[in-house]
N, C-alpha and C positions, 0 to 999 in steps of 0.2 A: 508441855507447852505447845500448843498448836502453831504450826508455821503457816504465814499467809503469802500472798502474791508480793506484797511490798518487801516483806522480808527476803524473799528470794531475789527480787530484783536489787535490793541493797547489797547482797553478796555479790552478785554478778557484776555490779558496777565497781567493784574493787578488784576484779580480774583484769590485769593490764594487757594490752595487745602488743605485738612486736613492733608495730609502726606507730605506737602512741594510741592514746585513748583508751576506752573498754569497750565491753561487749554491749552495754546498755547505751552509752553515749554515742556509739556509732550505729545504733538501731539494727543490730544484727540478731536480736532474739524474737523468735517467731513461735507462735502457738504455745505459749506458755499456760499450763494447768497445775493447780495444786489441788490434789484430792486426798484429803486425810494427810498421811505422811508421805505421799508420793508426789514427786515433782517431774513434770515432763516438760521439755521444750526443744526447739530447734534452733541451731546456730546457723545462720545463712550467710555464706561467703559470696564475694562478688564473683569469683572464678573458681574453677576446680583446682588451680594451683594454690590459690590462697587458702582454699579448705584443707589441702594437705598441710599447708603450713601451720595452721591453727590447731594441730592435733595436741600440742602441748597445753594449748589454752583451754580445749575442751576437758582435758584430764584434771586440769586445775580447778575448773568450774566444778566438776563433779565432785572432787575431793572436799572443796569448800563447802558445797551445799550439803554433802553428806555429814559434815561435822556440826551443821546447824541443828540446834535442840527441835525435836519433833519431826525431823526428816528420817524416814525409813528406807526410802528408795529414790534413786536418781536416774531418770532415762533421758539421755541427750542424743540427739541426731544431728551430724553434721551435713549439710547440703550447700550447693553451689547453684545459682541460677544461671550461670554461665554468661557469655557475651550476648549482647543484644542481637537478636535475630535479624539477619540482613533483609531489608526489604525486598519484596518480590519485584523483579523487573517490570516496568510498565507493559501492559499488553494492549495491543491495538486490535480492535474488533472492527472488522469491515462488514457492512451489511445492516446498518441501523436505519430506523425510519428517518425520512429527511427532516432536517429543522425548518421552522417556519422562516420564510423570507418575504420581506416587504419591498415594494419599490420596483418590481418588474426585473428584467434581466440585468445582472451584475457583471461587472468587469473582474478579472482576476488580475490582483497586483502583480506588476512585473512582466506581464504578458501583453506585447503589441497587438497581435493578431491571433485570432483563433478560427481555424478552418476545420469544418467537419466533412469527412469523407464518407459518402452514403451510397446506398444501392437499394433498388426496390426489392431485389431478391438476392439469395445467397449463390455463390458459385461463379460470379462474375469477376473475381479477383480484386475485390475491393480492399481487402486487408494486404494484399501484395502491393497494390497501388500505393496505399498509405505508407507503408515501411520504406518502399523505395523513393517516394517523393521526399519523405523526411530526410532520408540519407543524401539525396541529390541536392536539396536545400542546404543541407550542412556542409556539402562540399563547395557550395558557392559562397560560403562565408556567413551564412545566416545562423543565428543561434536558435536551435530548433528543439522542440519537445514533441514527443509522440504519447499520446494517451490511448490505451487499448479500451475502448468503452464497450466492447462486446462482452458483457458480463457472463453470459451463458457460454460463449464459445470463444475464449481469448486465445488468440493464435500469435500476437507480436512477440512473446518471450521466445517461441521457436523461431520466428523468422529473423529476429534480431540477434539471436544466439546468446540470450541471457537466462539464467536460472537461479541466480542468488536471491534470497529473500531480502526485501528492503528493510533497512533498519527503522526504528522508531524509538529514539532514546527516551522520549517522555510519554510514549503511549498515545501521542496526538499527532505530532508532525510526523510525516513519511518522508524518508530520504530516498529519492528516485535513483535508478540506475543510468549509467551512460554507456552507450554502444554505438560504435561507428560515427562518434561525434554528435550523437543524439541523446538527449536526456529523455528517459522513457519509463512509463509506469504502466502495469496492467494488473488487474486482480489475479490473473494466472500466476503472478510471482508470489501471491500470498496464499495460494492453495497448495495441497499435495498433488503430485502428478496424477492425473486421471481422476481427481476429485470433482464431482459435479456440484454445480451451484443450484441448489433446489430452493429457490426464493419466490415468494410473491412479489407484486408490483412494488410495494412500498420500500421493502428492503433493497430492490434493485435500484430504486431512485435515491436512497439513502447512500448506497455504496457509490454511485456516480458523484453524488455531492462531495463525499469524503475524498475521492480520487482526484476532484478538481481543486477542492478547497483546503486540504490537508498535506497535500504534496508540496515539498519545498522545491517548486520549479525553478526559482531564481529569475534571473532575467532573460527573457526570450523574445526574439523577433517574431516568433510564429510557434504556435501550438497546433500540431495536427491530431485531430480526434478521429479514430477509426470507429465509426459507428456499427452496430450490428445490422443486418438487412432488415427490410421492412419499416413499418410505421408505428412502432410501439412506444412502450413507456420511456425508454432511453431517450428516444428523439424527442419526444414531447417535453420531458424534463429539461433536456439540454437546452432547447430553443426558448422555453420559458423562463429559465432561471440563469441563463449565462449569456453574456453579450457576445455574440458571434459575428466575426467578420463576414462569413458567408458559408455556403456549402458547395462542395463539388460532388456531382453525381456521376458514378461509374457504371457503365453498362456494356455489354457486348452487343454486336450488331443485329443479333437475331430478334425477330419479333416479339418473342415470348419474354425476352429480357426487357425489351423496350416497354412492353405494357406494364410491367412492375416499375420501371424507371419512371414511366409518368405518373404513377402513384406517389413516389417519393417527391417528385417535383410538385405536385399538387399539395403535398403535406407542408412543404417548406413555404409554398405561397400562403396557405391558410395561417401558418405560425409567423408570418412576416419575417422570414429568414432569407436573406439574398442569396440567389444561386449564382454562383461566380463562373460556373460553366460545366460542360459535360466532357467525359473522356470516353472514347472507345477503346476498350481493352480487348485483347485476343483479335485485334483487327485484321492481321495478316500472319500467315505461316510461311516461312521460307525453308524448304527442304534442305537438309544439311548435306544431302548426297548430290542432288541435281541443281539446286538453287531456284527450283520452280516456286513461284509465289502462289499460295492457296488461300481462299477465304473460306475457312472451316465453318464459321459462324455467320457467313455473309459479310458484307462490307458497306460502310458508308451510312448505315441506319442511324447512328447516333449523330453524325453530322447534319443529317436531314432533320432529324428531330429538333437539334439545336437551332437551326435555321427557321423551322417552323415556328418555334417559341421565342425567336429573336434572342437567344441565349448565346454566350461565347462558346464556340467549340474549341476545346483546349488542346486537342490532338489524338493521335492513334498510338496505341502501344501493341507490340507485336506478341503473339502467342509463340513461346519458345521454350524448349526444354530446359535451357540454361537458367531461365527464370525460376522454374520450379526447383531445380537441384539448388540453386542459390538460396532460396527461401528455406529450403529444408535442412539446409546445412548451417543456417544462422548468419550468413554473410549476403545481405542483399544484392542483387545484380547492379544495383546503382553504385555501390562501393567499389566496384571494379572498372575494367575497361571494355569497349566493344560496342556493337550496334544497339544492344539492349540498354546499356547504360547510358549510351548517347541520347536515346529516346527520353528516358528520364530527366537527363540533363537539359534537354530542350523544353521539357515541360516545367522544370523548376525555374529556368531563365524566363520563361513567359510569364510566370506568376511573379517573379521579382520585377521585371519590367513594367508589368502592369499595376505595380504597388500592392499587390495581393499578399506578398510574403517578404 
């Protein structure tokens, strides 16, 4: 008498399981084949522990089928598919192409004012000004954010003393870090140390869009944006897509720096972004030994340029070894006490009094 599939399933349906039911009723039979007198199938358990507990059931099934007329061989394999694999944690990718945006510059929800700190050239201390100004404003009771928008050369993690990678529980929203009372974010926190960003313009613009729109900034009185030097993609994207309160241009007094500062001012004029004022950085140097005041990069050039353009001159900031040491150590000079901290406190107070922060 030939054995068939239905006959095999009928026998297996009569094999009881420890927890109730049977192998067929609980849909545990896989890959059943009947070839001549040979019967092959797999019993699939939910877990490895259940598979071990079903050893007697496997033996009973083999014995019952071996007694079936026409069966000459029974081959049974026990397997377990195991627990469901845990989903991979959401991964956040920074550096996508920017999403389309309609309707001109947009406000960022929860942020009252956005000020860009800019310079025409590198090396004038723009990032130092940005970090210290953010800390000084926070010390005056403002809710302050700091965005490092220098994608190619992010320096704010070093200056603010943070290195932890921001969390992104859902792969979309980025949780910023807090340092010295300032909520901050930088692409430098998303990269390995010394890893270069080798991206074309669209990816740079997409990264800026993500750092502005996907970071959970919360409620802020002011967001300080540390721009890269020059007049490139980042500046253009920021001014065209984000509603800015205005920009502050940092320069040293020397003529070469002022040449490039004028280009930055011209860019903001073309992009219809208000310039809130100019800052002269590295304006004076006081010798720590004799107290002599020197003007290493000249003096008064930025104030004169502000007067010529009828723009506010926001103040002078000193060239001091303590400022460099503080920035390298991750504690901005504005977080402490002394003449350099006082200079930033005066600058912050002027912005607050003028309604700019």
